[in-house]
N, C-alpha and C positions, 0 to 999 in steps of 0.2 A: 655488806658493802654495796653502795648504790651510786650511780653517776647521774647528775642532773645537768642538763645543758643550759648554760647561761649565755645570753646573746652578747654580753660584753666580754666575758673571760673565757668562754668555751666550756668544756666539761669540768664539773666540780665533783670530786669524790666525797662521799659521806659515809661514815661508819654506821653501825646498827643503832647506837644511841642517838646519833644525830638524825637518822632517818625517823626514828620514833618521835622525836621532838618536832621535826619538820612536818610530819603527818598529823600532828596534834591539832584539833580544831582551833586552838588559840593562835597557832602559827599560820594555819590556813586562812584565818581571819585577815592576815596581812595581805593576802592576794586581793582583797577588796578595799584596801586603803591606799590611796595614791601617795606616792613619795613626796611630791611637790605641792601638796595641798590643792589650791585652786589655780595653779599656774596654767592649767589647760584652758582657762578663760581667756588667756592671752596667747599662749603657745599651744595650739590644738594637739600637738603630739606629746605633750608632757603628761602622759597617763601611765608612766611606769610606777610600779608598786613597791611597797615596803617589803613584800615577800622576795622579789628578785634582788632587792638591795641586801637583804639578810644573807642570801646565798652568795652574792658577790663579796660581802664582807668576810665570810668564812674563807673564801678562796684567797683573798689578800692576806688574811691572818696566817694561813699556811705558808704563803710565800715569805712574808716578813718573819714568821716564826722560824723557818728553816735557816734564814740568814743569821738571825740572832743566836740560834743554837750553834751554828758553826763558829760564832765568835765566843761562845761560852757564856752567853747572858741568860739563856733559858734552857730548860730540859725538855725532852720529848713529852713528858707528862704535863708540863706547864703549857706546851703548845696545844695539847688536847683540851685543857681547861679554857685556854684562850679561844679556841674554835667554838666551844659551847657558849661561851660568853658572847662571841660575835653573832652566833645564830639567834641568841635571845635578846640582843641589845635593844631591839625595837619592838619587843612584844607588847610594851605598854603604850604604844602610839594610839592617840585618840582618832576617831573618825575625822576625815578631812585634815588629819595631821595637825599642823600648827594653828589652823583656824579654831578648832575647839580646844586645842592645847592651851591657847591663850586664855580661853574662858576658864578652864579648870586651874590654870596657874594663878589666876586671880583669887582662887579659893585655897591657895597654898597646897595644891595637889598636882604634882608634875607627872610626866610620863614615866619617870623612874619610880615614883611612888606607886603608880598604877601597875607598872611591870612587876614590882615586888609583890603587890597584892595578888596579881594573876598567878605568879609562880607559887607563892606561899600557900594559897588557898586551893590549889588544884593538884592533880597528879603529876604535873611536870616535875615538881620537886622529887617525887618518887621515882620517876624515870631517871633523873640525874643520879639519885642515890643508888638505884639498882645497877647503874652503869659504873659505879665506883667514884662518883663525883658529887659529894654532898653539896646541897644548894648554897650553904653558907660560904663555901669556897668560891663558887661561881659569882655569888652576890658581891663578895669582896672585890672581885676583879671588875665587875660591872659598875658598882656604885660605892665601893668602900675605899680602904686605904692600901690595897694590895699594890706592890711595886710594879706589877704588870698592867695596871689599869691604863697607863699611858698608851699602850698598843691599841686599845679599844676606844679610849676617850682622852684626847689631848689635842694640842694644836697640829700635831702631825700623826694622825691615827688612821687606821684602816677604814673606819666609818667615813671620814671625810674623803679619803682617797677614792673610795668607791662612788660616793654620791656626787662628787664633782664631775667625774667622767660620765656617770650614768645620766645625771640630770642635764648635762651639756648635750649629750647625744639625743635625748628625747625632746628637749625643748628646742634644739637647733641653735642654741647660743654657743658660738665657737669660742673656745678658751685658748687656742694656740696649742703648743706642744707641752704636755706634762710628762716628764720622764720618771714614772713611778719606780721603775726598776732601779735607776741610779739613786733616787731618793731613799729607797728602802735599803740599798746597799750601804748607805752612809749614815744612817740614823741609829742612835742608841737611846735607851731609856734608863736613866739612873737617878736614884734618890729624888724621884718626883720631877725631874728635869729632863729636857730633851737636848741631846748633844748630837750635832751633825758635823761630819767630817768636811773639811774645806772642799773636797772633791764634789760634794753634793750641793754646793752653793747655788749654782744656776738652776738646778732642779727645785731647790727650796724656794728660790725667788719666783719661779713660774707657778709653783703650787700656791703660794700665798697671794700672788696677784690674781690667779684664777679664782681663788675663794672670794676675794674682794669683788671681782667682776660679777660672779654669780649672785652674790648678795645684792648688788646694785641692779643687775639686769633681770633677775628671776625672783629670788626669795623676797626681796623688798621692792619689786616693781610697783609703781604707783597704782596701777589698775588692779593688780592681784591683791595687794594689801587692802584696797577698798572693798573687794568682795569678801575677804577674810573678816573684816570688821563687821560687814553686813551680816554674815553668817553667825558671828558671835551674838550680835544683837537679836537676831531671829531666834536662835537657840535659847537665849536667856528668857525671851518672852514666851517661848513654847513650853517652858517648865511649868508655868502657871496655866497656860491655855490648853496644852495638848499632851501633858503627862510624859515628859522625857526626863531622864535622870539628870539631876543638877548638883548632886553632892557626892563626895566620896562614899558616904554611908549608903546611898542608894545604889551606887555602882557595886559596892561590896555585896549587897543583897542579890543583885543580878548574877554576880560571880558565883555566889554560894548556891544559887538556883540553877546553875549550869546554862544560863542563857546569854552569857557575855560574848560567845562566839558570833552572835548575830550583830553585835554593836560595831558596825562598819560604815563606810560611805553609803552603801546601798540602803542600810537601815535608816540613816538620816534622811535620804531622799524619800523613802516611803513615809516617814513621819511628816516631811514637808508637804507631800501631796495630800496626805490625810488631813493635816491641820488646815491646809488651804480650803479643803472641801467642807470642813466641819466648824471652823472657828467663826464666832460672831464678831471678832475683833477686826474691824476693817483695816486698821493700820497694819496689823500683823499680816493680814491676808495680802495687802499690797506689797509689803516687803518680800514675802515669799514669791509672789509673782515676779517682782523685779529681779530677784536672784535667779530663779529658774530660767527666765527669759533674757538674761544678761542685760539688765538695766541697772547697773550698779551705781554706787555713790561716786561723786566727782570730787577730786582733790582741789581744794581752794586755797590751801596754804601749805608750803613746804620750805622749811628752813633747816637744812642739815646741821649747820653750825650757827645757832641763833646769835646774830650780832646787830640786828636792826632795832633793838629796843622792844620789839613785840614779844609777847609770850602767849602760849596757848590759852591760859586762863583768861586773859584779856580778850582774846579772839572769841572764845566761847561766850563770854558775857555780851559782846557786841552782837553776835549772831542771835542769841536768845532774846535780847532786848529789841531786836528788829523783827520779832515774831516768826523766826524760824524755829520750829518745834525742836525741843531738846532731843526727842527720839529720832530726829533726822540728822543729827550732828554726830560725827564719829571722829574723836581725837585719838591720836596715837603718839606716845613718847616712848621710844625704846633706845637702849644703848647696847649695841651688839659687839661682842669681842671678835676681832679679826685675827689678832695674833698677840699672845702674851710674851712680850719681848724679854721679860725678866726670867722666864722659864726656859728660854731657848738660847743656846750658845753654840759656837762653832769651834771645832778643834783644827788648828792649823797643822800643816805638815811637820812643823817643828815640835808639835805636842802642846803648844801653848793654846790657851782657851781665850776666845774673843767673844764679845757681845755682838748682837745683830747690828747695832749702829756702827760697829767698827769693821763690818764686813762688806761694805759697798753701798752705792747710792740707792739701788732699787729697793732692797729690803729696808733700808733706813727710811725711805719715803712711803712705804706702806703704812697706812694709819693703824694704830693699835686697836681702835674702836671705830665703829660706824654709828653715827647718831641719826635717829629718825624722829623728826618733829613735824607732824602733819595734822591737818584737819580736813575731813571729808564731809560732804552733805549729800542728802538724797538729790538725785539729778534734777528734780523739779525745782529745787531751791538754789541750784548752782548759779544761775545768772544773778539773782539777788545777792547771794553771798559774795560773789566776786566784786560787786559794786561796793559792798560794805568793807571787804578786806582786799583792797587793790594790790 
């Protein structure tokens, strides 16, 4: 048994199996991956890591697990499995988190795919097995069809509970009051759905509104997204120029060669510096300089809910036909889930079940999805682009 101090939750107790996993090089790698990608470009304090988030998620899993155990929904053994799943849930994060995550997602390789690769091909699966927890059972909670998955991965899960509080603290973006204790006291996970007792309504409202605000103010902040798009472009170009892994197969080879523990934010920076000094590609060199010295792309189009008749394809054509290089244009179209209203219901004091839209104005007004439709260009072309796209 060991205790680790977490600056958000205080002391977190870990058993011997959890300590072995936490001390593993692939978990230690998360110390060197920032939780909020490139948010520090806008919020200098946003340098909290995936490692501290993993510990915090274990803590909240225990708290929620004990509540669910008292209600008869889970057993003590299931809580142990949930804690292990919580500890491992971010093991497959890419360097710079969502920045490079977006690059590999375009190749149909997600952080859950990477996480499965890391555990399956290393001795982490042996540590789990020796502790009495076969990896296939933990995997089923993390990414499969286990009924407990909602505790780790759902619209009301311990992952979101921790990162909303943690990212708010380090970015400085204030969320108001989120009463996690009351929310956990009143949430149940059954048949792939989330049921919240009416007494937890206000806590649920604050939770979902906080999530929406963090997506708007931090995760999809216009400047932060610009740098993430720039890094993806740089990394893509570096595959040819500066020998960085660009496919799942190449990552597998690094895992099998026991070198993947080095693949973190600091590794990417080292490759950026080396590529800047050695490449003969002046365009790539300039992009690296711009990124390192915070000269990022500028947003020239933003339409969250396109209604103007414009579309990104037309905008790209106009920019390119006006001699703005294609390599200097960064479009993004994403549709982000904020709340799946079909999977969440509320249990009234009478025992009746009600939908979100029947439970009050605030939750009804929270959008189910957030639409991002933007175009950025390198700063040098921003004045010209804004004339073309008023």
